Structures are given as C-alpha cells and as structure tokens.
PDB file of N, CA, C and O in Angstrom:
ATOM      1  N   UNK A   1       0.855  -0.891  -0.126  1.00  0.00           N
ATOM      2  CA  UNK A   1      -0.291   0.165  -0.156  1.00  0.00           C
ATOM      3  C   UNK A   1       0.830   1.382  -0.240  1.00  0.00           C
ATOM      4  O   UNK A   1       1.001   2.096  -1.228  1.00  0.00           O
ATOM      5  N   UNK A   2       1.501   1.457   0.911  1.00  0.00           N
ATOM      6  CA  UNK A   2       2.546   2.283   1.041  1.00  0.00           C
ATOM      7  C   UNK A   2       4.332   2.007   1.359  1.00  0.00           C
ATOM      8  O   UNK A   2       4.896   0.917   1.267  1.00  0.00           O
ATOM      9  N   UNK A   3       4.886   3.145   1.695  1.00  0.00           N
ATOM     10  CA  UNK A   3       5.816   2.454   1.982  1.00  0.00           C
ATOM     11  C   UNK A   3       6.565   1.656   2.540  1.00  0.00           C
ATOM     12  O   UNK A   3       5.743   1.158   3.309  1.00  0.00           O
ATOM     13  N   UNK A   4       7.819   0.967   2.824  1.00  0.00           N
ATOM     14  CA  UNK A   4       7.875   0.222   3.839  1.00  0.00           C
ATOM     15  C   UNK A   4       9.462   0.986   4.385  1.00  0.00           C
ATOM     16  O   UNK A   4      10.108   1.967   4.017  1.00  0.00           O
ATOM     17  N   UNK A   5       9.671  -0.359   5.731  1.00  0.00           N
ATOM     18  CA  UNK A   5      10.707   0.924   6.648  1.00  0.00           C
ATOM     19  C   UNK A   5      11.740  -0.252   6.738  1.00  0.00           C
ATOM     20  O   UNK A   5      11.203  -1.332   6.490  1.00  0.00           O
ATOM     21  N   UNK A   6      12.737  -0.313   6.952  1.00  0.00           N
ATOM     22  CA  UNK A   6      13.661  -1.041   7.413  1.00  0.00           C
ATOM     23  C   UNK A   6      13.962  -1.406   8.540  1.00  0.00           C
ATOM     24  O   UNK A   6      14.339  -0.421   9.174  1.00  0.00           O
ATOM     25  N   UNK A   7      14.001  -2.431   9.213  1.00  0.00           N
ATOM     26  CA  UNK A   7      13.801  -2.238  10.560  1.00  0.00           C
ATOM     27  C   UNK A   7      15.165  -2.703  10.974  1.00  0.00           C
ATOM     28  O   UNK A   7      15.432  -3.879  10.727  1.00  0.00           O
ATOM     29  N   UNK A   8      16.122  -1.917  11.601  1.00  0.00           N
ATOM     30  CA  UNK A   8      17.393  -2.954  12.231  1.00  0.00           C
ATOM     31  C   UNK A   8      16.891  -3.967  13.499  1.00  0.00           C
ATOM     32  O   UNK A   8      16.171  -3.686  14.457  1.00  0.00           O
ATOM     33  N   UNK A   9      17.640  -5.443  13.090  1.00  0.00           N
ATOM     34  CA  UNK A   9      17.144  -6.146  14.065  1.00  0.00           C
ATOM     35  C   UNK A   9      16.146  -6.747  13.298  1.00  0.00           C
ATOM     36  O   UNK A   9      16.292  -7.890  13.730  1.00  0.00           O
ATOM     37  N   UNK A  10      15.200  -6.844  12.447  1.00  0.00           N
ATOM     38  CA  UNK A  10      13.778  -7.512  12.204  1.00  0.00           C
ATOM     39  C   UNK A  10      14.231  -8.169  11.012  1.00  0.00           C
ATOM     40  O   UNK A  10      13.919  -7.817   9.875  1.00  0.00           O
ATOM     41  N   UNK A  11      15.271  -9.516  11.423  1.00  0.00           N
ATOM     42  CA  UNK A  11      15.433 -10.558  10.562  1.00  0.00           C
ATOM     43  C   UNK A  11      15.994 -10.031   9.338  1.00  0.00           C
ATOM     44  O   UNK A  11      15.679 -10.581   8.283  1.00  0.00           O
ATOM     45  N   UNK A  12      16.897  -8.897   9.328  1.00  0.00           N
ATOM     46  CA  UNK A  12      17.159  -8.162   7.762  1.00  0.00           C
ATOM     47  C   UNK A  12      15.970  -8.468   7.010  1.00  0.00           C
ATOM     48  O   UNK A  12      15.789  -9.469   6.316  1.00  0.00           O
ATOM     49  N   UNK A  13      14.991  -7.287   7.259  1.00  0.00           N
ATOM     50  CA  UNK A  13      13.428  -7.228   6.671  1.00  0.00           C
ATOM     51  C   UNK A  13      13.136  -5.845   6.869  1.00  0.00           C
ATOM     52  O   UNK A  13      13.763  -4.903   7.353  1.00  0.00           O
ATOM     53  N   UNK A  14      11.808  -6.016   6.268  1.00  0.00           N
ATOM     54  CA  UNK A  14      11.030  -4.424   6.610  1.00  0.00           C
ATOM     55  C   UNK A  14       9.708  -5.161   7.070  1.00  0.00           C
ATOM     56  O   UNK A  14       9.351  -6.339   7.114  1.00  0.00           O
ATOM     57  N   UNK A  15       9.063  -3.774   7.438  1.00  0.00           N
ATOM     58  CA  UNK A  15       7.696  -4.177   7.601  1.00  0.00           C
ATOM     59  C   UNK A  15       7.299  -2.643   6.892  1.00  0.00           C
ATOM     60  O   UNK A  15       7.781  -1.527   6.700  1.00  0.00           O
ATOM     61  N   UNK A  16       5.868  -3.577   6.619  1.00  0.00           N
ATOM     62  CA  UNK A  16       4.931  -1.900   5.860  1.00  0.00           C
ATOM     63  C   UNK A  16       3.330  -1.922   6.259  1.00  0.00           C
ATOM     64  O   UNK A  16       2.948  -3.005   6.701  1.00  0.00           O
ATOM     65  N   UNK A  17       2.464  -1.006   6.177  1.00  0.00           N
ATOM     66  CA  UNK A  17       1.127  -1.169   6.350  1.00  0.00           C
ATOM     67  C   UNK A  17       0.524  -1.832   5.252  1.00  0.00           C
ATOM     68  O   UNK A  17       0.676  -1.588   4.055  1.00  0.00           O
ATOM     69  N   UNK A  18      -0.341  -2.902   5.920  1.00  0.00           N
ATOM     70  CA  UNK A  18      -1.054  -3.683   4.653  1.00  0.00           C
ATOM     71  C   UNK A  18      -2.818  -3.176   4.903  1.00  0.00           C
ATOM     72  O   UNK A  18      -3.700  -3.820   4.334  1.00  0.00           O
ATOM     73  N   UNK A  19      -3.132  -2.101   5.709  1.00  0.00           N
ATOM     74  CA  UNK A  19      -4.237  -2.247   5.565  1.00  0.00           C
ATOM     75  C   UNK A  19      -5.219  -2.331   6.640  1.00  0.00           C
ATOM     76  O   UNK A  19      -4.800  -2.552   7.777  1.00  0.00           O
ATOM     77  N   UNK A  20      -6.661  -2.164   6.405  1.00  0.00           N
ATOM     78  CA  UNK A  20      -7.497  -2.508   7.503  1.00  0.00           C
ATOM     79  C   UNK A  20      -8.703  -3.921   6.614  1.00  0.00           C
ATOM     80  O   UNK A  20      -9.612  -3.753   5.801  1.00  0.00           O
ATOM     81  N   UNK A  21      -8.282  -4.912   7.096  1.00  0.00           N
ATOM     82  CA  UNK A  21      -9.385  -5.581   6.032  1.00  0.00           C
ATOM     83  C   UNK A  21     -10.722  -5.834   6.574  1.00  0.00           C
ATOM     84  O   UNK A  21     -11.610  -6.231   5.819  1.00  0.00           O
ATOM     85  N   UNK A  22     -10.933  -5.643   7.786  1.00  0.00           N
ATOM     86  CA  UNK A  22     -12.300  -5.076   8.591  1.00  0.00           C
ATOM     87  C   UNK A  22     -12.072  -3.514   9.507  1.00  0.00           C
ATOM     88  O   UNK A  22     -10.954  -3.004   9.578  1.00  0.00           O
ATOM     89  N   UNK A  23     -12.981  -3.047   9.994  1.00  0.00           N
ATOM     90  CA  UNK A  23     -13.065  -2.206  10.865  1.00  0.00           C
ATOM     91  C   UNK A  23     -12.395  -2.575  12.475  1.00  0.00           C
ATOM     92  O   UNK A  23     -12.253  -1.733  13.361  1.00  0.00           O
ATOM     93  N   UNK A  24     -12.117  -3.712  12.561  1.00  0.00           N
ATOM     94  CA  UNK A  24     -11.687  -4.196  13.889  1.00  0.00           C
ATOM     95  C   UNK A  24     -10.032  -4.368  14.201  1.00  0.00           C
ATOM     96  O   UNK A  24      -9.375  -4.244  15.234  1.00  0.00           O
ATOM     97  N   UNK A  25      -9.695  -4.698  12.869  1.00  0.00           N
ATOM     98  CA  UNK A  25      -8.188  -5.409  12.570  1.00  0.00           C
ATOM     99  C   UNK A  25      -7.383  -4.331  11.447  1.00  0.00           C
ATOM    100  O   UNK A  25      -7.777  -3.668  10.487  1.00  0.00           O
ATOM    101  N   UNK A  26      -6.132  -4.524  12.073  1.00  0.00           N
ATOM    102  CA  UNK A  26      -5.104  -3.548  11.007  1.00  0.00           C
ATOM    103  C   UNK A  26      -3.874  -5.112  10.689  1.00  0.00           C
ATOM    104  O   UNK A  26      -3.785  -6.188  11.282  1.00  0.00           O
ATOM    105  N   UNK A  27      -3.342  -4.711   9.864  1.00  0.00           N
ATOM    106  CA  UNK A  27      -2.294  -5.864   9.216  1.00  0.00           C
ATOM    107  C   UNK A  27      -1.323  -4.943   8.620  1.00  0.00           C
ATOM    108  O   UNK A  27      -1.561  -4.033   7.826  1.00  0.00           O
ATOM    109  N   UNK A  28       0.197  -5.430   9.282  1.00  0.00           N
ATOM    110  CA  UNK A  28       1.349  -5.463   9.195  1.00  0.00           C
ATOM    111  C   UNK A  28       1.631  -6.437   8.069  1.00  0.00           C
ATOM    112  O   UNK A  28       1.030  -7.488   7.850  1.00  0.00           O
ATOM    113  N   UNK A  29       2.762  -5.858   7.310  1.00  0.00           N
ATOM    114  CA  UNK A  29       3.280  -6.938   6.652  1.00  0.00           C
ATOM    115  C   UNK A  29       4.946  -7.103   6.919  1.00  0.00           C
ATOM    116  O   UNK A  29       5.563  -6.055   6.723  1.00  0.00           O
ATOM    117  N   UNK A  30       5.772  -8.274   7.341  1.00  0.00           N
ATOM    118  CA  UNK A  30       6.644  -8.617   7.713  1.00  0.00           C
ATOM    119  C   UNK A  30       7.586  -8.727   6.051  1.00  0.00           C
ATOM    120  O   UNK A  30       7.156  -9.632   5.336  1.00  0.00           O
ATOM    121  N   UNK A  31       8.359  -8.190   5.659  1.00  0.00           N
ATOM    122  CA  UNK A  31       8.998  -8.466   4.315  1.00  0.00           C
ATOM    123  C   UNK A  31      10.305  -8.934   4.672  1.00  0.00           C
ATOM    124  O   UNK A  31      10.813  -8.275   5.579  1.00  0.00           O
ATOM    125  N   UNK A  32      11.044  -9.938   4.197  1.00  0.00           N
ATOM    126  CA  UNK A  32      12.505 -10.682   4.682  1.00  0.00           C
ATOM    127  C   UNK A  32      13.096 -10.906   3.340  1.00  0.00           C
ATOM    128  O   UNK A  32      12.916 -11.781   2.494  1.00  0.00           O
ATOM    129  N   UNK A  33      14.002  -9.654   3.406  1.00  0.00           N
ATOM    130  CA  UNK A  33      14.605  -9.749   2.303  1.00  0.00           C
ATOM    131  C   UNK A  33      16.246 -10.072   1.805  1.00  0.00           C
ATOM    132  O   UNK A  33      16.910  -9.899   0.783  1.00  0.00           O
ATOM    133  N   UNK A  34      16.412 -10.521   2.878  1.00  0.00           N
ATOM    134  CA  UNK A  34      17.938 -10.821   3.207  1.00  0.00           C
ATOM    135  C   UNK A  34      18.157 -12.447   3.611  1.00  0.00           C
ATOM    136  O   UNK A  34      17.619 -13.047   4.541  1.00  0.00           O
ATOM    137  N   UNK A  35      18.993 -12.900   2.748  1.00  0.00           N
ATOM    138  CA  UNK A  35      18.593 -14.574   2.994  1.00  0.00           C
ATOM    139  C   UNK A  35      17.827 -15.550   2.492  1.00  0.00           C
ATOM    140  O   UNK A  35      18.096 -16.743   2.351  1.00  0.00           O
ATOM    141  N   UNK A  36      16.252 -14.590   2.072  1.00  0.00           N
ATOM    142  CA  UNK A  36      14.889 -15.527   1.727  1.00  0.00           C
ATOM    143  C   UNK A  36      14.562 -14.350   1.122  1.00  0.00           C
ATOM    144  O   UNK A  36      15.359 -13.419   1.006  1.00  0.00           O
ATOM    145  N   UNK A  37      13.313 -14.333   0.685  1.00  0.00           N
ATOM    146  CA  UNK A  37      12.275 -13.656  -0.374  1.00  0.00           C
ATOM    147  C   UNK A  37      11.051 -13.997   0.076  1.00  0.00           C
ATOM    148  O   UNK A  37      10.414 -14.864  -0.522  1.00  0.00           O
ATOM    149  N   UNK A  38      10.657 -13.508   0.941  1.00  0.00           N
ATOM    150  CA  UNK A  38       9.290 -14.117   0.973  1.00  0.00           C
ATOM    151  C   UNK A  38       8.605 -12.430   2.422  1.00  0.00           C
ATOM    152  O   UNK A  38       9.284 -11.680   3.124  1.00  0.00           O
ATOM    153  N   UNK A  39       7.197 -12.531   2.251  1.00  0.00           N
ATOM    154  CA  UNK A  39       6.425 -11.413   2.869  1.00  0.00           C
ATOM    155  C   UNK A  39       5.403 -12.084   3.831  1.00  0.00           C
ATOM    156  O   UNK A  39       4.724 -12.847   3.144  1.00  0.00           O
ATOM    157  N   UNK A  40       5.066 -12.117   4.937  1.00  0.00           N
ATOM    158  CA  UNK A  40       3.824 -12.239   5.339  1.00  0.00           C
ATOM    159  C   UNK A  40       3.087 -11.434   6.361  1.00  0.00           C
ATOM    160  O   UNK A  40       3.669 -10.807   7.246  1.00  0.00           O
ATOM    161  N   UNK A  41       1.505 -11.475   6.180  1.00  0.00           N
ATOM    162  CA  UNK A  41       0.760 -10.432   7.102  1.00  0.00           C
ATOM    163  C   UNK A  41       0.713 -11.087   8.537  1.00  0.00           C
ATOM    164  O   UNK A  41       0.666 -12.250   8.938  1.00  0.00           O
ATOM    165  N   UNK A  42       0.741 -10.015   9.059  1.00  0.00           N
ATOM    166  CA  UNK A  42       0.422 -10.156  10.299  1.00  0.00           C
ATOM    167  C   UNK A  42      -0.897  -9.266  10.946  1.00  0.00           C
ATOM    168  O   UNK A  42      -1.141  -8.070  10.782  1.00  0.00           O
ATOM    169  N   UNK A  43      -1.510 -10.088  11.587  1.00  0.00           N
ATOM    170  CA  UNK A  43      -2.915  -9.245  11.962  1.00  0.00           C
ATOM    171  C   UNK A  43      -3.197  -8.361  13.550  1.00  0.00           C
ATOM    172  O   UNK A  43      -2.597  -8.835  14.515  1.00  0.00           O
ATOM    173  N   UNK A  44      -3.797  -7.518  13.718  1.00  0.00           N
ATOM    174  CA  UNK A  44      -3.789  -7.170  15.014  1.00  0.00           C
ATOM    175  C   UNK A  44      -4.998  -6.461  15.229  1.00  0.00           C
ATOM    176  O   UNK A  44      -5.312  -5.537  14.478  1.00  0.00           O
ATOM    177  N   UNK A  45      -5.781  -6.846  16.288  1.00  0.00           N
ATOM    178  CA  UNK A  45      -6.733  -5.913  16.779  1.00  0.00           C
ATOM    179  C   UNK A  45      -6.443  -4.403  16.621  1.00  0.00           C
ATOM    180  O   UNK A  45      -5.334  -3.870  16.615  1.00  0.00           O
ATOM    181  N   UNK A  46      -7.895  -3.701  16.470  1.00  0.00           N
ATOM    182  CA  UNK A  46      -7.691  -1.782  16.069  1.00  0.00           C
ATOM    183  C   UNK A  46      -7.245  -1.409  17.562  1.00  0.00           C
ATOM    184  O   UNK A  46      -6.998  -0.256  17.915  1.00  0.00           O
ATOM    185  N   UNK A  47      -7.191  -2.268  18.197  1.00  0.00           N
ATOM    186  CA  UNK A  47      -6.818  -1.593  19.876  1.00  0.00           C
ATOM    187  C   UNK A  47      -5.622  -1.891  20.156  1.00  0.00           C
ATOM    188  O   UNK A  47      -5.203  -1.159  21.053  1.00  0.00           O
ATOM    189  N   UNK A  48      -4.607  -2.901  19.671  1.00  0.00           N
ATOM    190  CA  UNK A  48      -3.285  -3.256  19.863  1.00  0.00           C
ATOM    191  C   UNK A  48      -2.498  -1.760  19.902  1.00  0.00           C
ATOM    192  O   UNK A  48      -2.725  -0.853  19.102  1.00  0.00           O
ATOM    193  N   UNK A  49      -1.798  -1.720  20.698  1.00  0.00           N
ATOM    194  CA  UNK A  49      -1.068  -0.964  20.955  1.00  0.00           C
ATOM    195  C   UNK A  49       0.670  -1.321  20.938  1.00  0.00           C
ATOM    196  O   UNK A  49       1.428  -1.064  20.003  1.00  0.00           O
ATOM    197  N   UNK A  50       0.956  -1.828  21.944  1.00  0.00           N
ATOM    198  CA  UNK A  50       2.222  -2.454  22.153  1.00  0.00           C
ATOM    199  C   UNK A  50       2.716  -4.208  22.052  1.00  0.00           C
ATOM    200  O   UNK A  50       2.836  -5.150  22.836  1.00  0.00           O
ATOM    201  N   UNK A  51       2.900  -3.951  20.586  1.00  0.00           N
ATOM    202  CA  UNK A  51       3.169  -5.608  19.618  1.00  0.00           C
ATOM    203  C   UNK A  51       4.808  -5.581  19.214  1.00  0.00           C
ATOM    204  O   UNK A  51       5.542  -4.615  19.003  1.00  0.00           O
ATOM    205  N   UNK A  52       5.127  -7.236  19.188  1.00  0.00           N
ATOM    206  CA  UNK A  52       6.023  -7.269  18.295  1.00  0.00           C
ATOM    207  C   UNK A  52       6.098  -7.773  17.810  1.00  0.00           C
ATOM    208  O   UNK A  52       5.726  -8.939  17.942  1.00  0.00           O
ATOM    209  N   UNK A  53       6.808  -7.147  16.565  1.00  0.00           N
ATOM    210  CA  UNK A  53       7.078  -8.143  15.060  1.00  0.00           C
ATOM    211  C   UNK A  53       8.198  -8.430  15.038  1.00  0.00           C
ATOM    212  O   UNK A  53       9.048  -7.556  15.209  1.00  0.00           O
ATOM    213  N   UNK A  54       8.619 -10.033  14.774  1.00  0.00           N
ATOM    214  CA  UNK A  54      10.072 -10.574  14.716  1.00  0.00           C
ATOM    215  C   UNK A  54      10.790 -10.500  15.507  1.00  0.00           C
ATOM    216  O   UNK A  54      11.964 -10.780  15.264  1.00  0.00           O
ATOM    217  N   UNK A  55      10.357 -10.055  16.908  1.00  0.00           N
ATOM    218  CA  UNK A  55      11.210 -10.101  18.357  1.00  0.00           C
ATOM    219  C   UNK A  55      11.165  -8.093  18.240  1.00  0.00           C
ATOM    220  O   UNK A  55      11.408  -7.488  19.284  1.00  0.00           O
ATOM    221  N   UNK A  56      10.874  -7.332  17.047  1.00  0.00           N
ATOM    222  CA  UNK A  56      10.953  -5.513  17.489  1.00  0.00           C
ATOM    223  C   UNK A  56       9.863  -5.366  18.381  1.00  0.00           C
ATOM    224  O   UNK A  56       8.811  -6.003  18.320  1.00  0.00           O
ATOM    225  N   UNK A  57      10.171  -4.464  19.248  1.00  0.00           N
ATOM    226  CA  UNK A  57       8.849  -3.975  19.935  1.00  0.00           C
ATOM    227  C   UNK A  57       8.664  -2.694  19.153  1.00  0.00           C
ATOM    228  O   UNK A  57       9.509  -1.801  19.089  1.00  0.00           O
ATOM    229  N   UNK A  58       7.181  -2.686  18.418  1.00  0.00           N
ATOM    230  CA  UNK A  58       6.548  -1.808  17.935  1.00  0.00           C
ATOM    231  C   UNK A  58       5.124  -0.955  18.489  1.00  0.00           C
ATOM    232  O   UNK A  58       4.060  -1.547  18.666  1.00  0.00           O
ATOM    233  N   UNK A  59       5.275   0.345  18.698  1.00  0.00           N
ATOM    234  CA  UNK A  59       4.489   1.258  19.734  1.00  0.00           C
ATOM    235  C   UNK A  59       3.448   1.636  18.009  1.00  0.00           C
ATOM    236  O   UNK A  59       3.743   2.006  16.873  1.00  0.00           O
ATOM    237  N   UNK A  60       2.304   1.296  18.681  1.00  0.00           N
ATOM    238  CA  UNK A  60       1.347   1.851  17.660  1.00  0.00           C
ATOM    239  C   UNK A  60       0.668   2.873  18.185  1.00  0.00           C
ATOM    240  O   UNK A  60      -0.122   2.617  19.094  1.00  0.00           O
ATOM    241  N   UNK A  61       0.857   4.506  17.642  1.00  0.00           N
ATOM    242  CA  UNK A  61       0.668   5.773  18.102  1.00  0.00           C
ATOM    243  C   UNK A  61      -1.077   5.733  17.543  1.00  0.00           C
ATOM    244  O   UNK A  61      -1.980   6.064  18.311  1.00  0.00           O
ATOM    245  N   UNK A  62      -1.351   5.267  16.077  1.00  0.00           N
ATOM    246  CA  UNK A  62      -2.417   5.653  15.681  1.00  0.00           C
ATOM    247  C   UNK A  62      -2.504   4.963  14.844  1.00  0.00           C
ATOM    248  O   UNK A  62      -1.454   4.447  14.462  1.00  0.00           O
ATOM    249  N   UNK A  63      -3.845   4.585  14.105  1.00  0.00           N
ATOM    250  CA  UNK A  63      -4.235   3.906  12.796  1.00  0.00           C
ATOM    251  C   UNK A  63      -5.077   3.918  12.346  1.00  0.00           C
ATOM    252  O   UNK A  63      -6.122   3.920  12.997  1.00  0.00           O
ATOM    253  N   UNK A  64      -5.067   3.929  11.182  1.00  0.00           N
ATOM    254  CA  UNK A  64      -6.544   4.693  10.492  1.00  0.00           C
ATOM    255  C   UNK A  64      -6.805   3.785   8.587  1.00  0.00           C
ATOM    256  O   UNK A  64      -5.741   3.521   8.027  1.00  0.00           O
ATOM    257  N   UNK A  65      -7.824   3.493   7.978  1.00  0.00           N
ATOM    258  CA  UNK A  65      -7.712   2.469   6.900  1.00  0.00           C
ATOM    259  C   UNK A  65      -6.802   3.068   6.309  1.00  0.00           C
ATOM    260  O   UNK A  65      -6.223   2.061   5.899  1.00  0.00           O
ATOM    261  N   UNK A  66      -6.026   4.139   5.820  1.00  0.00           N
ATOM    262  CA  UNK A  66      -4.948   4.618   5.213  1.00  0.00           C
ATOM    263  C   UNK A  66      -3.680   4.634   5.373  1.00  0.00           C
ATOM    264  O   UNK A  66      -2.831   4.371   4.522  1.00  0.00           O
ATOM    265  N   UNK A  67      -3.458   5.067   6.907  1.00  0.00           N
ATOM    266  CA  UNK A  67      -1.898   5.515   7.832  1.00  0.00           C
ATOM    267  C   UNK A  67      -2.343   4.962   8.802  1.00  0.00           C
ATOM    268  O   UNK A  67      -3.487   4.894   9.252  1.00  0.00           O
ATOM    269  N   UNK A  68      -1.019   4.397   9.255  1.00  0.00           N
ATOM    270  CA  UNK A  68      -0.629   3.978  10.479  1.00  0.00           C
ATOM    271  C   UNK A  68       0.513   4.734  10.889  1.00  0.00           C
ATOM    272  O   UNK A  68       1.200   5.026   9.910  1.00  0.00           O
ATOM    273  N   UNK A  69       0.869   5.065  11.727  1.00  0.00           N
ATOM    274  CA  UNK A  69       2.078   5.695  12.922  1.00  0.00           C
ATOM    275  C   UNK A  69       2.421   4.580  14.157  1.00  0.00           C
ATOM    276  O   UNK A  69       1.800   4.170  15.138  1.00  0.00           O
ATOM    277  N   UNK A  70       3.733   4.321  13.573  1.00  0.00           N
ATOM    278  CA  UNK A  70       4.314   3.288  14.537  1.00  0.00           C
ATOM    279  C   UNK A  70       5.501   4.099  15.135  1.00  0.00           C
ATOM    280  O   UNK A  70       5.938   4.963  14.375  1.00  0.00           O
ATOM    281  N   UNK A  71       6.232   3.969  16.597  1.00  0.00           N
ATOM    282  CA  UNK A  71       7.494   4.330  17.020  1.00  0.00           C
ATOM    283  C   UNK A  71       8.056   2.259  17.041  1.00  0.00           C
ATOM    284  O   UNK A  71       7.400   1.298  17.443  1.00  0.00           O
ATOM    285  N   UNK A  72       9.415   2.300  16.453  1.00  0.00           N
ATOM    286  CA  UNK A  72       9.504   1.245  16.661  1.00  0.00           C
ATOM    287  C   UNK A  72      10.841   1.131  17.426  1.00  0.00           C
ATOM    288  O   UNK A  72      11.769   1.905  17.188  1.00  0.00           O
ATOM    289  N   UNK A  73      10.908   0.315  18.195  1.00  0.00           N
ATOM    290  CA  UNK A  73      12.164  -0.055  19.367  1.00  0.00           C
ATOM    291  C   UNK A  73      13.470  -0.175  18.469  1.00  0.00           C
ATOM    292  O   UNK A  73      13.436  -0.514  17.286  1.00  0.00           O
ATOM    293  N   UNK A  74      14.384   0.077  19.023  1.00  0.00           N
ATOM    294  CA  UNK A  74      15.762  -0.405  18.460  1.00  0.00           C
ATOM    295  C   UNK A  74      16.553  -1.889  19.211  1.00  0.00           C
ATOM    296  O   UNK A  74      17.221  -1.864  20.245  1.00  0.00           O
ATOM    297  N   UNK A  75      16.352  -2.712  18.646  1.00  0.00           N
ATOM    298  CA  UNK A  75      16.963  -3.856  19.066  1.00  0.00           C
ATOM    299  C   UNK A  75      17.135  -3.774  20.531  1.00  0.00           C
ATOM    300  O   UNK A  75      17.669  -4.700  21.142  1.00  0.00           O
TER     301      UNK A  75
END
C-alpha cells in the first residue's frame, strides 16, 4: 500500500502497513529480503498498541484505513 521501513534487528527485513481488512483489524507485512525472499501478513486488533514484529518492539501510535503511525524500538 505505502512505504516500507527497514527495521534494524528485524531479521534483515522490512515492515509495511497493509491496511484494515475490516473495521476492527489492521495488518502489517513483514518482508524478509536478506537470505530469503518472502513476506507474510500479521493481523492485530485495532486496539493493539504494544506489539512485537519478529522480536522487535513496536508501539502503534494511531491507525486509520489509510495511515498507521508507529514508534519502532531499536533492538
């Protein structure tokens, strides 16, 4: 959908926002691009705030159908 973000410590990969498949759920994509070439969707409740993506702490500041604002921990 939009930009992806390389995350240090995220299994040599990136995360991207994949939107909201329904009003109560949003999705992030973990794209592995070093040592492998694949991606998978992770689904979270719209109320989720502190999540982990492949072991990296992520704080969801806000989420709408078009935009997500994240604060990503540094390993």
